[in-house]
Structure formats: C-alpha cells, structure tokens
N, C-alpha and C positions, 0 to 999 in steps of 0.2 A: 239309667238302664239297669236291668237285671237279666239274668238267665233263668229259664224255666225248663222243666222237663215236660214233654208232651206225651201223647198217647202211644207213640211207638215204643216207649219203654215198657208198657204193659205186656206182661207175659214173656218178657225178655229179661229185664232187670240185670243188665250188664252193670258192673260196679267199677269199671276202670276209672270212671270220673271221680270217685270219692277219694282215691289215693292222691290225686293231684290238687285237690281243693285246699287252698291255704287257710281257709277259715272254717272248715268243717260244717258247711251249711246244707249238706245232703241228709235226707231223712228217709227211712226205709219202711215201705208198706209190704204187705204180703207178696205182691207181684209187680211192684214198680218202685221207683225212687221219686222224690220231689226235692226241690231246692227252696229253702226259706228265702223269699225275695227281699226281705229286709236285712238279712245277714250276708247275702251275696255281695261281694265287692266289685263285681263286673269285670273281673280279670280275664275271663274267657278261656282259661286253661282247660276247663272241663269239656268244652264243646267239641274240640277235635278228638278227644279221648273216647267218645261214645261210638261204639261200633254200629249202633242202630240209628244214629243221627237224630236222637230224640231230644237233645238239648238245643234250645233256640233262644236268641236274644228277644227280649220283650218288645223291641222296636220293629219286629216283623209284623205284617198285617194280621189282625185277629188273634193276637196273643193275650189280650186282657183276660179272657176267661181262664186261660192257663195260669196267669199270674195269681188269680184268686184261688184256683184249684191247688196250686203249689203252696200258697199261704195256708189254706185250710188244713191240708194234710201234714204240713211240716209242724203244725202246732199239736197234732194228734199222734204222730209217729215218732219212734226213737231215732236219734242221730246215728249215722253210719259213717265210719272213717276208715274201715278196713275192707279191702277188696274181697269179694266172695265169688264163687262160681255163678255163672248166669243160670237162669231157669232151664230145665231140660229141653223145653220146646223153643228156646230162644231163636235158633236159626230158622226154624220153620215159621215162626210168628213175625219175624222181622219184616216190616213193610206191609203187613196185613192191614186192611182198613177195618174200621168199626170196632177196634179193640176196646174202647172205653165201654161201649154198650155190651160187648160179648164177654169180656174177661175181668174187668176192673173189680178189685176187692178193696173195701175200706179198712180191712183188718190191718193192724200194724205188723211190721216185720220184727225180726229179732234185734236189729240194731247191732252196733259193735264196731 
C-alpha cells in the first residue's frame, strides 16, 4: 500500500502534510503536491493532516491512475519538506469537481 495525492489538492496546495512525513516523499508542483509512491512507507500520518482530504490510500477503488500520476510528477518536481501557505483560492476551490481538467499545471513548484 501507498498513499497518493488526488485532484482535490489542485489549486489548494495545503502543505500541512509535508511537515509530518518521516521520509520526505512529497514533491511540489506549481499548484499541487504529489507523493512518490515508491518512497512512501505507508505510515499514514499525512492523511489526517490534509485539510482538503486529498490524500488517499491506494487501496481505495480507482486509485491506480493516481498512483501513476503521483509517480510521474514526483520524478519531475522538487521535494518539499517545509510547510508553506496554501494557495490564495484554497478555501474556495476545496471540494470543487473537475479540478484536474480546469486548473492542473505540470510546472514544478519551488520545493523547499
């Protein structure tokens, strides 16, 4: 099992999760985070820290595309280990549907 970040992180990018991760397996894109599925040790401490409920175990139904999505972008984006402020529109976008199609950016974040 591994944990993955899903589309509810897009345009929110809360980073509460990165501070509790014992193995620093979060990677930062311009407007979301991902988890490297091969680095994740399945401890689960990040899941309850996410205000947007965007972190899910890969054992839930239909998570395989998100595992591959997280793998792809964790190889392209910089690691993030320090909490940052969420995106300005985070509260308004939390729970919005269709965020992958509407807002996702492949651009890397700053990391840190």
